[in-house]
Backbone as CSV, one residue per row, in Angstrom:
resi,resn,N_x,N_y,N_z,CA_x,CA_y,CA_z,C_x,C_y,C_z
1,MET,20.309,0.296,38.806,20.267,1.446,39.698,20.790,1.007,41.073
2,THR,21.736,1.734,41.603,22.329,1.407,42.898,21.910,2.415,43.929
3,ALA,21.973,2.019,45.240,21.551,2.898,46.333,22.560,2.792,47.455
4,THR,22.915,3.952,48.049,23.826,4.019,49.193,23.066,4.614,50.360
5,THR,23.014,3.905,51.547,22.223,4.335,52.706,23.138,4.961,53.746
6,ARG,22.804,6.177,54.135,23.527,6.881,55.203,22.483,7.393,56.195
7,GLY,22.235,6.611,57.241,21.185,7.006,58.193,19.856,6.950,57.489
8,PRO,19.039,7.989,57.732,17.716,8.017,57.104,17.751,8.463,55.651
9,LEU,18.896,8.963,55.199,18.994,9.502,53.844,19.406,8.396,52.883
10,VAL,18.688,8.261,51.852,18.987,7.259,50.826,19.365,7.990,49.548
11,ILE,20.543,7.733,49.078,21.045,8.380,47.865,21.033,7.340,46.747
12,ARG,20.381,7.665,45.685,20.282,6.760,44.533,21.145,7.297,43.406
13,HIS,21.930,6.425,42.842,22.798,6.778,41.713,22.259,6.081,40.465
14,ARG,21.989,6.846,39.449,21.494,6.285,38.190,22.668,5.897,37.295
15,ARG,22.521,4.716,36.763,23.538,4.273,35.833,23.405,5.025,34.512
16,PRO,24.484,5.394,33.942,24.405,6.108,32.656,23.819,5.197,31.576
17,SER,22.879,5.767,30.834,22.241,4.983,29.773,23.239,4.733,28.651
18,PRO,23.246,3.538,28.122,24.199,3.234,27.045,23.889,4.040,25.795
19,ARG,24.912,4.507,25.145,24.747,5.291,23.919,24.462,4.363,22.748
20,ARG,23.649,4.877,21.859,23.340,4.109,20.667,24.542,4.077,19.737
21,ARG,24.839,2.888,19.287,25.973,2.736,18.394,25.570,3.122,16.978
22,ARG,26.412,3.851,16.349,26.171,4.267,14.971,27.233,3.646,14.079
23,SER,26.778,2.888,13.127,27.695,2.232,12.206,27.899,3.123,10.983
24,VAL,29.111,3.584,10.825,29.413,4.436,9.674,29.289,3.646,8.379
25,THR,29.744,2.411,8.411,29.688,1.572,7.207,28.246,1.328,6.778
26,LEU,27.374,1.012,7.761,25.972,0.780,7.435,25.299,2.033,6.909
27,THR,25.648,3.196,7.476,25.070,4.457,7.006,25.487,4.752,5.571
28,VAL,26.760,4.509,5.276,27.255,4.755,3.913,26.587,3.818,2.917
29,LEU,26.495,2.534,3.269,25.870,1.569,2.368,24.391,1.889,2.149
30,THR,23.691,2.295,3.209,22.287,2.658,3.072,22.115,3.883,2.180
31,SER,23.013,4.860,2.349,22.948,6.068,1.514,23.206,5.732,0.054
32,ILE,24.149,4.838,-0.199,24.438,4.441,-1.581,23.235,3.744,-2.206
33,MET,22.613,2.849,-1.456,21.436,2.152,-1.968,20.276,3.107,-2.202
34,LEU,20.120,4.101,-1.320,19.054,5.081,-1.503,19.280,5.906,-2.769
35,ILE,20.520,6.342,-2.975,20.837,7.105,-4.190,20.647,6.246,-5.431
36,TYR,21.087,5.004,-5.343,20.960,4.081,-6.477,19.491,3.841,-6.837
37,THR,18.636,3.834,-5.840,17.215,3.594,-6.072,16.505,4.822,-6.607
38,LEU,16.831,5.991,-6.064,16.103,7.215,-6.417,16.666,7.926,-7.637
39,LEU,17.911,7.634,-8.004,18.525,8.358,-9.122,17.788,8.130,-10.438
40,PRO,17.421,6.896,-10.819,16.661,6.742,-12.077,15.312,7.453,-12.043
41,LEU,14.652,7.438,-10.885,13.370,8.131,-10.782,13.546,9.638,-10.926
42,ALA,14.599,10.180,-10.322,14.873,11.607,-10.459,15.204,11.952,-11.904
43,TRP,16.010,11.115,-12.548,16.348,11.355,-13.958,15.094,11.350,-14.816
44,LEU,14.177,10.410,-14.551,12.949,10.316,-15.332,12.077,11.545,-15.132
45,ALA,11.937,11.990,-13.895,11.103,13.153,-13.616,11.691,14.422,-14.220
46,ILE,13.001,14.555,-14.164,13.638,15.757,-14.698,13.533,15.810,-16.221
47,ASN,13.824,14.694,-16.876,13.841,14.697,-18.340,12.450,14.661,-18.949
48,ALA,11.439,14.297,-18.169,10.070,14.374,-18.680,9.612,15.810,-18.844
49,SER,10.331,16.744,-18.241,9.973,18.152,-18.344,10.696,18.862,-19.479
50,LYS,11.395,18.122,-20.330,12.175,18.730,-21.409,11.552,18.437,-22.762
51,THR,11.828,19.308,-23.702,11.419,19.078,-25.073,12.392,18.098,-25.739
52,GLN,12.078,17.716,-26.965,12.971,16.815,-27.689,14.349,17.441,-27.873
53,GLU,14.397,18.744,-28.165,15.687,19.417,-28.313,16.392,19.561,-26.973
54,GLY,15.628,19.817,-25.921,16.231,19.974,-24.609,16.872,18.698,-24.099
55,LEU,16.351,17.529,-24.503,16.959,16.271,-24.092,18.380,16.128,-24.617
56,LEU,18.625,16.684,-25.802,19.935,16.525,-26.435,20.897,17.640,-26.072
57,ASN,20.391,18.749,-25.601,21.240,19.919,-25.395,21.397,20.320,-23.936
58,SER,20.940,19.501,-23.008,21.021,19.866,-21.594,21.571,18.691,-20.785
59,PHE,21.989,19.005,-19.575,22.515,17.995,-18.669,21.374,17.102,-18.193
60,GLY,21.619,15.788,-18.126,20.558,14.833,-17.843,19.955,14.936,-16.459
61,LEU,20.738,15.431,-15.494,20.253,15.491,-14.116,19.919,16.914,-13.689
62,TRP,19.593,17.765,-14.641,19.127,19.104,-14.308,18.118,19.563,-15.339
63,PHE,17.281,20.526,-14.920,16.187,20.979,-15.755,16.692,21.873,-16.884
64,ASP,15.910,21.896,-17.950,16.188,22.781,-19.071,15.469,24.101,-18.861
65,ASP,15.869,25.106,-19.607,15.223,26.414,-19.484,13.752,26.361,-19.884
66,ASP,13.437,25.509,-20.848,12.061,25.395,-21.327,11.383,24.238,-20.584
67,PHE,10.508,24.561,-19.615,9.797,23.549,-18.837,8.589,23.092,-19.639
68,ALA,8.621,21.824,-20.097,7.597,21.347,-21.027,6.879,20.107,-20.514
69,LEU,6.795,19.934,-19.195,6.180,18.729,-18.656,4.709,18.630,-19.049
70,PHE,3.969,19.704,-18.842,2.525,19.644,-19.109,2.232,19.541,-20.605
71,SER,3.038,20.199,-21.412,2.847,20.067,-22.863,3.222,18.666,-23.337
72,ASN,4.235,18.055,-22.731,4.585,16.672,-23.079,3.467,15.706,-22.698
73,ILE,2.851,15.924,-21.537,1.737,15.067,-21.121,0.568,15.192,-22.092
74,ALA,0.255,16.424,-22.471,-0.851,16.628,-23.412,-0.537,16.001,-24.766
75,THR,0.703,16.131,-25.215,1.090,15.550,-26.501,1.076,14.038,-26.451
76,ALA,1.499,13.473,-25.315,1.509,12.011,-25.190,0.106,11.435,-25.295
77,PHE,-0.880,12.111,-24.711,-2.250,11.607,-24.761,-2.915,11.869,-26.117
78,SER,-2.416,12.824,-26.882,-3.032,13.136,-28.169,-2.263,12.570,-29.357
79,TYR,-1.066,12.078,-29.139,-0.229,11.596,-30.241,-0.833,10.334,-30.867
80,ASP,-0.765,10.259,-32.171,-1.233,9.098,-32.940,-2.681,8.761,-32.613
81,GLY,-3.521,9.761,-32.575,-4.935,9.541,-32.350,-5.296,9.154,-30.926
82,GLY,-4.437,9.519,-29.958,-4.714,9.196,-28.567,-4.517,7.730,-28.219
83,ILE,-3.541,7.078,-28.881,-3.317,5.660,-28.640,-2.809,5.393,-27.224
84,PHE,-2.152,6.391,-26.607,-1.649,6.212,-25.245,-2.806,5.984,-24.268
85,THR,-3.917,6.673,-24.471,-5.095,6.461,-23.625,-5.624,5.049,-23.772
86,ARG,-5.615,4.528,-24.988,-6.051,3.150,-25.230,-5.129,2.170,-24.517
87,TRP,-3.826,2.425,-24.580,-2.881,1.545,-23.884,-3.082,1.590,-22.373
88,LEU,-3.389,2.760,-21.855,-3.631,2.892,-20.424,-4.873,2.117,-20.003
89,LEU,-5.949,2.221,-20.780,-7.168,1.482,-20.474,-6.949,-0.023,-20.591
90,ASN,-6.167,-0.442,-21.581,-5.846,-1.861,-21.706,-5.095,-2.369,-20.480
91,THR,-4.135,-1.586,-20.021,-3.366,-1.983,-18.846,-4.260,-2.081,-17.624
92,LEU,-5.162,-1.128,-17.459,-6.102,-1.191,-16.334,-6.995,-2.424,-16.433
93,LEU,-7.406,-2.775,-17.641,-8.216,-3.982,-17.834,-7.442,-5.224,-17.425
94,TYR,-6.194,-5.317,-17.866,-5.381,-6.485,-17.535,-5.108,-6.561,-16.032
95,VAL,-4.926,-5.412,-15.402,-4.638,-5.407,-13.966,-5.882,-5.776,-13.167
96,VAL,-7.024,-5.170,-13.501,-8.246,-5.439,-12.745,-8.674,-6.892,-12.920
97,ALA,-8.706,-7.358,-14.167,-9.154,-8.730,-14.415,-8.087,-9.752,-14.043
98,GLY,-6.833,-9.489,-14.433,-5.772,-10.461,-14.195,-5.286,-10.467,-12.763
99,ALA,-4.806,-9.310,-12.275,-4.279,-9.234,-10.911,-5.384,-9.432,-9.879
100,GLY,-6.563,-8.823,-10.118,-7.662,-9.011,-9.184,-8.127,-10.462,-9.128
101,GLY,-8.238,-11.081,-10.297,-8.629,-12.484,-10.326,-7.586,-13.391,-9.703
102,ALA,-6.306,-13.099,-9.944,-5.237,-13.905,-9.346,-5.240,-13.796,-7.831
103,THR,-5.502,-12.606,-7.315,-5.564,-12.427,-5.863,-6.745,-13.171,-5.274
104,LEU,-7.891,-13.112,-5.940,-9.077,-13.822,-5.454,-8.855,-15.329,-5.445
105,LEU,-8.311,-15.860,-6.536,-8.072,-17.301,-6.609,-7.017,-17.745,-5.605
106,ALA,-5.974,-16.929,-5.442,-4.934,-17.277,-4.475,-5.483,-17.265,-3.051
107,THR,-6.369,-16.313,-2.762,-6.955,-16.249,-1.421,-7.834,-17.452,-1.136
108,ILE,-8.719,-17.780,-2.070,-9.613,-18.922,-1.867,-8.821,-20.224,-1.824
109,GLY,-7.894,-20.383,-2.775,-7.116,-21.614,-2.807,-6.203,-21.770,-1.607
110,GLY,-5.523,-20.689,-1.218,-4.640,-20.769,-0.060,-5.393,-21.048,1.220
111,TYR,-6.563,-20.449,1.383,-7.383,-20.707,2.574,-7.869,-22.146,2.601
112,GLY,-8.307,-22.645,1.452,-8.774,-24.025,1.405,-7.669,-25.030,1.680
113,LEU,-6.488,-24.789,1.134,-5.372,-25.700,1.365,-4.875,-25.643,2.802
114,ALA,-5.037,-24.506,3.451,-4.550,-24.359,4.821,-5.512,-24.918,5.847
115,LYS,-6.820,-24.872,5.583,-7.806,-25.207,6.612,-8.611,-26.464,6.330
116,PHE,-8.389,-27.103,5.200,-9.122,-28.329,4.890,-8.127,-29.437,4.544
117,ASP,-8.385,-30.612,5.047,-7.557,-31.782,4.777,-8.228,-32.662,3.726
118,PHE,-7.447,-33.173,2.805,-7.973,-34.018,1.750,-6.830,-34.899,1.234
119,PRO,-7.134,-36.004,0.616,-6.085,-36.877,0.076,-5.290,-36.175,-1.031
120,GLY,-3.983,-36.350,-1.007,-3.135,-35.746,-2.016,-2.710,-34.330,-1.719
121,LYS,-2.919,-33.881,-0.496,-2.552,-32.512,-0.138,-1.040,-32.295,-0.225
122,THR,-0.269,-33.310,0.153,1.194,-33.206,0.054,1.638,-33.073,-1.392
123,ALA,0.985,-33.803,-2.281,1.315,-33.709,-3.705,0.989,-32.326,-4.258
124,VAL,-0.133,-31.769,-3.813,-0.496,-30.414,-4.249,0.543,-29.408,-3.780
125,PHE,0.997,-29.572,-2.551,2.025,-28.678,-2.028,3.296,-28.769,-2.870
126,ALA,3.687,-29.976,-3.267,4.883,-30.140,-4.103,4.699,-29.487,-5.469
127,VAL,3.495,-29.603,-6.023,3.225,-28.982,-7.327,3.299,-27.469,-7.231
128,VAL,2.743,-26.903,-6.160,2.773,-25.442,-5.985,4.209,-24.955,-5.836
129,ILE,5.008,-25.637,-5.032,6.411,-25.247,-4.864,7.165,-25.358,-6.187
130,GLY,6.887,-26.427,-6.935,7.537,-26.570,-8.239,7.132,-25.477,-9.207
131,ALA,5.858,-25.078,-9.173,5.397,-24.002,-10.054,6.040,-22.671,-9.701
132,VAL,6.293,-22.440,-8.404,6.986,-21.216,-8.003,8.402,-21.199,-8.537
133,ALA,9.055,-22.374,-8.569,10.454,-22.452,-8.995,10.617,-22.333,-10.502
134,VAL,9.578,-22.626,-11.280,9.681,-22.577,-12.740,9.546,-21.131,-13.216
135,PRO,10.512,-20.597,-13.976,10.390,-19.215,-14.473,9.310,-19.105,-15.534
136,GLY,8.696,-17.932,-15.589,7.619,-17.729,-16.543,8.061,-17.801,-17.988
137,THR,9.313,-17.423,-18.273,9.797,-17.478,-19.651,9.874,-18.902,-20.180
138,ALA,10.065,-19.875,-19.286,10.123,-21.268,-19.728,8.774,-21.770,-20.224
139,LEU,7.706,-21.136,-19.775,6.362,-21.538,-20.166,5.798,-20.672,-21.290
140,ALA,6.597,-19.749,-21.810,6.081,-18.813,-22.803,5.687,-19.518,-24.099
141,VAL,6.575,-20.346,-24.605,6.287,-21.025,-25.873,5.123,-22.010,-25.740
142,PRO,5.091,-22.885,-24.707,3.902,-23.751,-24.576,2.605,-22.971,-24.414
143,THR,2.669,-21.874,-23.659,1.452,-21.062,-23.475,0.994,-20.467,-24.798
144,PHE,1.944,-19.979,-25.594,1.583,-19.400,-26.892,0.978,-20.455,-27.815
145,LEU,1.567,-21.647,-27.859,1.040,-22.704,-28.726,-0.367,-23.118,-28.282
146,MET,-0.599,-23.176,-26.977,-1.919,-23.565,-26.481,-2.966,-22.520,-26.841
147,PHE,-2.635,-21.235,-26.623,-3.602,-20.187,-26.935,-3.776,-20.028,-28.443
148,SER,-2.733,-20.310,-29.198,-2.854,-20.249,-30.654,-3.790,-21.327,-31.170
149,SER,-3.712,-22.527,-30.594,-4.620,-23.601,-31.009,-6.059,-23.303,-30.620
150,LEU,-6.244,-22.530,-29.564,-7.588,-22.147,-29.140,-8.102,-20.913,-29.860
151,GLY,-7.248,-20.267,-30.634,-7.648,-19.067,-31.365,-7.799,-17.833,-30.495
152,LEU,-7.057,-17.780,-29.391,-7.183,-16.666,-28.460,-6.024,-15.684,-28.532
153,THR,-5.041,-15.946,-29.382,-3.944,-14.987,-29.509,-4.447,-13.698,-30.148
154,ASN,-3.753,-12.620,-29.833,-4.124,-11.284,-30.302,-5.491,-10.856,-29.771
155,THR,-5.823,-11.363,-28.582,-7.037,-10.964,-27.885,-6.666,-10.663,-26.425
156,PRO,-7.494,-9.911,-25.716,-7.184,-9.643,-24.300,-7.122,-10.897,-23.444
157,TRP,-7.850,-11.954,-23.844,-7.840,-13.180,-23.044,-6.465,-13.826,-23.004
158,ALA,-5.661,-13.599,-24.017,-4.319,-14.173,-24.032,-3.418,-13.565,-22.968
159,VAL,-3.775,-12.401,-22.458,-3.018,-11.759,-21.387,-3.702,-11.969,-20.043
160,ILE,-5.036,-11.960,-20.034,-5.771,-12.041,-18.772,-5.691,-13.446,-18.184
161,ILE,-5.944,-14.475,-18.988,-6.019,-15.835,-18.448,-4.698,-16.295,-17.839
162,PRO,-3.542,-16.120,-18.505,-2.295,-16.511,-17.832,-2.002,-15.692,-16.577
163,SER,-2.492,-14.466,-16.513,-2.249,-13.629,-15.337,-3.052,-14.098,-14.130
164,LEU,-4.087,-14.918,-14.356,-4.888,-15.403,-13.238,-4.146,-16.427,-12.383
165,VAL,-3.096,-17.002,-12.933,-2.351,-18.045,-12.224,-1.151,-17.399,-11.531
166,SER,-1.145,-17.470,-10.202,-0.052,-16.920,-9.404,0.378,-17.955,-8.370
167,PRO,1.308,-18.836,-8.724,1.746,-19.860,-7.757,2.352,-19.258,-6.493
168,PHE,3.110,-18.184,-6.656,3.698,-17.563,-5.472,2.624,-16.958,-4.574
169,GLY,1.607,-16.327,-5.174,0.509,-15.786,-4.383,-0.263,-16.871,-3.652
170,LEU,-0.462,-18.020,-4.334,-1.143,-19.138,-3.692,-0.328,-19.670,-2.523
171,TYR,0.969,-19.824,-2.729,1.833,-20.313,-1.651,1.867,-19.319,-0.482
172,LEU,1.919,-18.032,-0.803,1.961,-17.020,0.250,0.682,-17.024,1.073
173,MET,-0.470,-17.104,0.418,-1.731,-17.138,1.152,-1.885,-18.441,1.926
174,TRP,-1.369,-19.520,1.388,-1.422,-20.800,2.077,-0.679,-20.722,3.409
175,THR,0.561,-20.273,3.349,1.365,-20.191,4.572,0.837,-19.136,5.536
176,PHE,0.268,-18.061,5.015,-0.261,-17.005,5.884,-1.538,-17.444,6.584
177,ALA,-2.399,-18.171,5.872,-3.684,-18.570,6.446,-3.528,-19.618,7.533
178,VAL,-2.420,-20.335,7.551,-2.233,-21.380,8.559,-2.281,-20.793,9.965
179,ASP,-1.605,-19.657,10.185,-1.559,-19.046,11.510,-2.515,-17.866,11.668
180,ALA,-2.917,-17.257,10.553,-3.757,-16.062,10.658,-5.185,-16.393,11.078
181,VAL,-5.661,-17.566,10.719,-7.035,-17.957,11.034,-6.974,-19.160,11.973
182,PRO,-7.192,-18.976,13.263,-7.147,-20.107,14.208,-8.277,-21.103,13.943
183,ARG,-7.953,-22.366,14.078,-8.957,-23.402,13.869,-10.064,-23.350,14.926
184,GLU,-9.720,-22.862,16.135,-10.721,-22.795,17.193,-11.882,-21.882,16.812
185,ILE,-11.545,-20.773,16.127,-12.598,-19.847,15.695,-13.484,-20.505,14.651
186,LEU,-12.894,-21.232,13.721,-13.679,-21.893,12.680,-14.576,-22.966,13.274
187,GLU,-14.050,-23.752,14.190,-14.861,-24.801,14.810,-15.995,-24.212,15.633
188,SER,-15.731,-23.100,16.316,-16.786,-22.453,17.091,-17.892,-21.932,16.180
189,ALA,-17.501,-21.370,15.035,-18.508,-20.870,14.094,-19.321,-22.020,13.508
190,ARG,-18.680,-23.141,13.226,-19.415,-24.292,12.698,-20.388,-24.840,13.731
191,MET,-19.968,-24.851,14.981,-20.868,-25.325,16.035,-22.078,-24.413,16.194
192,ASP,-21.914,-23.143,15.874,-23.034,-22.194,15.948,-23.931,-22.263,14.726
193,GLY,-23.598,-23.133,13.782,-24.453,-23.320,12.615,-24.094,-22.478,11.415
194,ALA,-22.934,-21.813,11.418,-22.533,-20.986,10.280,-22.062,-21.876,9.132
195,ARG,-22.403,-21.479,7.916,-21.952,-22.207,6.742,-20.536,-21.782,6.372
196,GLU,-19.915,-22.583,5.496,-18.514,-22.334,5.158,-18.331,-20.992,4.441
197,PHE,-19.265,-20.635,3.578,-19.148,-19.348,2.894,-19.299,-18.194,3.886
198,GLN,-20.197,-18.335,4.842,-20.345,-17.298,5.861,-19.087,-17.195,6.724
199,ILE,-18.517,-18.324,7.061,-17.281,-18.309,7.854,-16.153,-17.641,7.087
200,PHE,-16.069,-17.944,5.809,-14.978,-17.389,5.011,-15.102,-15.874,4.865
201,PHE,-16.287,-15.396,4.505,-16.444,-13.972,4.212,-16.548,-13.116,5.476
202,ARG,-17.128,-13.647,6.544,-17.347,-12.836,7.740,-16.238,-12.966,8.780
203,ILE,-15.578,-14.107,8.819,-14.571,-14.338,9.852,-13.171,-14.407,9.267
204,SER,-12.989,-15.267,8.272,-11.641,-15.520,7.769,-11.110,-14.365,6.921
205,LEU,-11.963,-13.789,6.087,-11.496,-12.760,5.166,-10.893,-11.549,5.873
206,PRO,-11.522,-11.008,6.941,-10.860,-9.894,7.641,-9.520,-10.276,8.256
207,LEU,-9.390,-11.506,8.736,-8.118,-11.933,9.304,-7.042,-12.113,8.238
208,LEU,-7.462,-12.381,7.011,-6.518,-12.578,5.909,-6.170,-11.283,5.196
209,ALA,-6.689,-10.143,5.662,-6.507,-8.869,4.949,-5.045,-8.516,4.690
210,PRO,-4.132,-8.613,5.676,-2.730,-8.277,5.369,-2.132,-9.149,4.277
211,GLY,-2.425,-10.444,4.303,-1.917,-11.328,3.260,-2.529,-11.027,1.903
212,ILE,-3.811,-10.696,1.881,-4.469,-10.365,0.617,-3.853,-9.123,-0.007
213,VAL,-3.612,-8.109,0.817,-3.009,-6.880,0.302,-1.595,-7.154,-0.218
214,THR,-0.858,-8.006,0.465,0.486,-8.345,0.017,0.453,-9.031,-1.344
215,VAL,-0.412,-10.019,-1.489,-0.538,-10.708,-2.774,-1.016,-9.748,-3.854
216,LEU,-1.952,-8.867,-3.501,-2.458,-7.903,-4.469,-1.352,-6.972,-4.952
217,LEU,-0.492,-6.538,-4.056,0.626,-5.690,-4.460,1.537,-6.413,-5.448
218,PHE,1.870,-7.653,-5.148,2.744,-8.418,-6.034,2.106,-8.635,-7.405
219,THR,0.844,-9.008,-7.430,0.192,-9.293,-8.704,-0.056,-8.030,-9.521
220,VAL,-0.401,-6.940,-8.856,-0.613,-5.679,-9.581,0.682,-5.211,-10.236
221,VAL,1.776,-5.229,-9.495,3.056,-4.798,-10.055,3.485,-5.726,-11.186
222,ALA,3.325,-7.039,-10.995,3.728,-7.984,-12.030,2.895,-7.821,-13.296
223,THR,1.592,-7.626,-13.159,0.733,-7.469,-14.336,0.941,-6.127,-15.003
224,TRP,1.112,-5.073,-14.210,1.306,-3.740,-14.773,2.609,-3.659,-15.570
225,ASN,3.655,-4.312,-15.076,4.965,-4.267,-15.736,5.181,-5.423,-16.696
226,ASN,4.156,-6.232,-16.936,4.320,-7.399,-17.805,4.625,-6.958,-19.237
227,TYR,5.698,-7.489,-19.766,6.120,-7.117,-21.125,6.218,-8.323,-22.047
228,PHE,6.814,-9.401,-21.548,7.109,-10.533,-22.417,5.840,-11.238,-22.892
229,LEU,4.882,-11.444,-21.976,3.649,-12.127,-22.366,2.863,-11.364,-23.427
230,PRO,2.591,-10.054,-23.271,1.921,-9.337,-24.364,2.741,-9.300,-25.649
231,LEU,4.069,-9.334,-25.526,4.913,-9.276,-26.718,4.692,-10.477,-27.622
232,ILE,4.540,-11.666,-27.027,4.372,-12.867,-27.851,2.911,-13.143,-28.179
233,MET,1.994,-12.550,-27.424,0.578,-12.851,-27.613,-0.151,-11.842,-28.491
234,LEU,0.290,-10.599,-28.531,-0.459,-9.531,-29.181,0.273,-9.009,-30.409
235,LYS,-0.479,-8.747,-31.450,0.042,-8.114,-32.659,-0.653,-6.788,-32.954
236,ASP,-1.890,-6.666,-32.534,-2.667,-5.455,-32.784,-2.270,-4.387,-31.768
237,PRO,-1.739,-3.226,-32.213,-1.379,-2.168,-31.256,-2.551,-1.671,-30.427
238,GLY,-3.764,-1.910,-30.901,-4.929,-1.479,-30.148,-5.127,-2.244,-28.853
239,TRP,-4.470,-3.412,-28.704,-4.567,-4.190,-27.479,-3.282,-4.154,-26.663
240,TYR,-2.329,-3.322,-27.055,-1.066,-3.240,-26.325,-1.279,-2.682,-24.922
241,PRO,-0.544,-3.171,-23.933,-0.463,-2.455,-22.650,0.560,-1.330,-22.752
242,LEU,0.726,-0.584,-21.681,1.642,0.554,-21.698,3.075,0.128,-21.950
243,THR,3.501,-0.977,-21.359,4.891,-1.405,-21.524,5.212,-1.686,-22.987
244,LEU,4.339,-2.403,-23.658,4.578,-2.739,-25.066,4.386,-1.525,-25.963
245,GLY,3.434,-0.661,-25.623,3.227,0.536,-26.432,4.401,1.495,-26.372
246,LEU,4.940,1.726,-25.181,6.106,2.600,-25.066,7.320,2.007,-25.767
247,SER,7.438,0.688,-25.742,8.520,0.041,-26.478,8.357,0.258,-27.979
248,ALA,7.121,0.241,-28.454,6.872,0.506,-29.872,7.229,1.946,-30.223
249,TRP,6.891,2.896,-29.361,7.282,4.284,-29.582,8.801,4.427,-29.615
250,ASN,9.465,3.758,-28.710,10.924,3.842,-28.680,11.539,3.234,-29.942
251,ALA,10.981,2.124,-30.419,11.468,1.518,-31.654,11.217,2.439,-32.849
252,GLN,10.081,3.133,-32.809,9.790,4.083,-33.885,10.800,5.218,-33.900
253,ALA,11.194,5.672,-32.705,12.137,6.783,-32.621,13.531,6.384,-33.061
254,THR,13.880,5.108,-32.900,15.230,4.671,-33.264,15.308,4.100,-34.669
255,THR,14.163,3.932,-35.327,14.156,3.408,-36.682,14.565,4.500,-37.662
256,ALA,15.298,4.109,-38.682,15.734,5.075,-39.696,14.511,5.679,-40.382
257,GLY,14.456,6.997,-40.393,13.333,7.699,-40.984,12.160,7.886,-40.055
258,GLY,12.233,7.320,-38.843,11.149,7.469,-37.884,11.223,8.799,-37.163
259,GLU,10.097,9.208,-36.598,10.027,10.469,-35.872,10.605,10.310,-34.476
260,ALA,11.523,11.227,-34.115,12.148,11.181,-32.795,11.168,11.714,-31.754
261,ILE,10.717,10.832,-30.894,9.758,11.220,-29.857,10.239,10.695,-28.503
262,PHE,11.528,10.848,-28.257,12.072,10.374,-26.988,11.450,11.110,-25.800
263,ASN,11.080,12.375,-25.999,10.435,13.108,-24.908,9.083,12.497,-24.544
264,LEU,8.358,11.981,-25.550,7.082,11.328,-25.265,7.288,9.958,-24.617
265,VAL,8.348,9.260,-25.022,8.649,7.969,-24.402,8.964,8.148,-22.919
266,ILE,9.767,9.154,-22.601,10.133,9.405,-21.198,8.925,9.885,-20.406
267,THR,8.130,10.766,-20.997,6.929,11.243,-20.306,5.938,10.114,-20.086
268,GLY,5.771,9.262,-21.084,4.896,8.119,-20.925,5.384,7.152,-19.856
269,SER,6.694,6.989,-19.762,7.248,6.130,-18.712,6.972,6.693,-17.332
270,LEU,7.076,8.022,-17.198,6.763,8.657,-15.922,5.294,8.480,-15.569
271,LEU,4.417,8.649,-16.554,2.991,8.461,-16.293,2.669,7.007,-15.964
272,THR,3.475,6.086,-16.459,3.222,4.671,-16.213,3.484,4.285,-14.768
273,ILE,4.496,4.888,-14.147,4.847,4.487,-12.787,4.037,5.237,-11.724
274,VAL,3.385,6.332,-12.099,2.608,7.094,-11.112,1.473,6.261,-10.516
275,PRO,0.659,5.526,-11.319,-0.392,4.706,-10.697,0.153,3.637,-9.762
276,LEU,1.325,3.089,-10.066,1.911,2.085,-9.181,2.280,2.683,-7.826
277,ILE,2.842,3.884,-7.864,3.213,4.552,-6.615,1.964,4.857,-5.789
278,VAL,0.919,5.354,-6.445,-0.320,5.674,-5.737,-0.948,4.410,-5.152
279,ALA,-0.978,3.338,-5.949,-1.564,2.088,-5.464,-0.780,1.534,-4.281
280,PHE,0.529,1.619,-4.342,1.341,1.112,-3.238,1.099,1.917,-1.966
281,LEU,1.018,3.230,-2.091,0.800,4.055,-0.913,-0.579,3.801,-0.297
282,LEU,-1.581,3.626,-1.144,-2.925,3.368,-0.622,-3.025,1.990,0.021
283,LEU,-2.478,0.984,-0.640,-2.556,-0.370,-0.105,-1.667,-0.549,1.110
284,GLN,-0.582,0.209,1.173,0.313,0.085,2.315,-0.388,0.491,3.604
285,ARG,-1.285,1.454,3.522,-2.003,1.888,4.713,-2.857,0.760,5.270
286,TYR,-3.598,0.076,4.400,-4.412,-1.045,4.855,-3.543,-2.217,5.296
287,TRP,-2.407,-2.357,4.645,-1.480,-3.425,5.017,-0.988,-3.229,6.453
288,GLN,-0.532,-2.030,6.759,-0.019,-1.760,8.094,-1.112,-1.827,9.149
289,SER,-2.307,-1.315,8.829,-3.394,-1.377,9.800,-3.823,-2.813,10.051
290,GLY,-3.801,-3.633,9.004,-4.145,-5.037,9.180,-3.129,-5.773,10.020
291,LEU,-1.863,-5.473,9.826,-0.840,-6.109,10.639,-0.967,-5.691,12.100
292,ALA,-1.246,-4.415,12.337,-1.385,-3.940,13.716,-2.618,-4.555,14.378
293,ALA,-3.695,-4.687,13.630,-4.905,-5.283,14.202,-4.693,-6.749,14.513
294,GLY,-3.921,-7.439,13.693,-3.675,-8.839,13.947,-2.729,-9.101,15.091
295,SER,-1.993,-8.094,15.538,-1.045,-8.282,16.628,-1.653,-8.005,17.996
296,VAL,-2.894,-7.545,18.049,-3.546,-7.228,19.314,-4.462,-8.371,19.698
297,LYS,-4.313,-8.855,20.910,-5.151,-9.911,21.410,-6.032,-9.367,22.541
298,GLU,-7.261,-9.724,22.478,-8.182,-9.279,23.520,-8.222,-10.310,24.653
């Protein structure tokens, strides 16, 4: 801001504010990515409202004259003795026990590795990093042989126990807890006579909330969408999760002489992603509030 003085009168000239630059290329690329992301979801929602005949006789990205979404949902839950409900309950069991347990173990382990010193800590860090780098498919055959020798295949434990191990979640909580929980607060609490469990649950846990929600989101999505592990571990359709059950329906529809139920497969797929969207929206609120609370210093 500049000023020109003429006697007692002072004239101030405001500099023009710089205009915001708009990148046409960035806008186009963002729009393409948005369309690419939302197009499969739109296709799924539109075709879930069609009958089996409507899927074959109508355009894929527009609705059919016969709106059958609610009848498809009712048929999906009642088809084959209501097996879809069983698959849904199985998936919830695997998510609550597997993803919830993995988040709890990652939180406790990451906090302990970040705030306690012990011999061999560097070696543990190397093992965790190596476990993150190893793909899960490489461990599929050894895991199957181990559970087969224990007699746990074709049981829920064959899906729950491997889901409890989350090297990436452990590493994420480890790195997050280093800065999220100041050592000064822990030392002050110890000097006041607080025990380690009291310090963890009353002081450290609220500070770790954003990291916990982040790990929980990753583990819930990974367990909910898990396909390969149940495929090699389970044979009884009564223990299938939604991913494996819908794949079985799709295989039935494509098998010679099988009943075409593509409308139920699409409707079931739509119902499968709805809980994930709801969980993400609910957890995102706590995630953002936790981040905002952690950025304010008194």
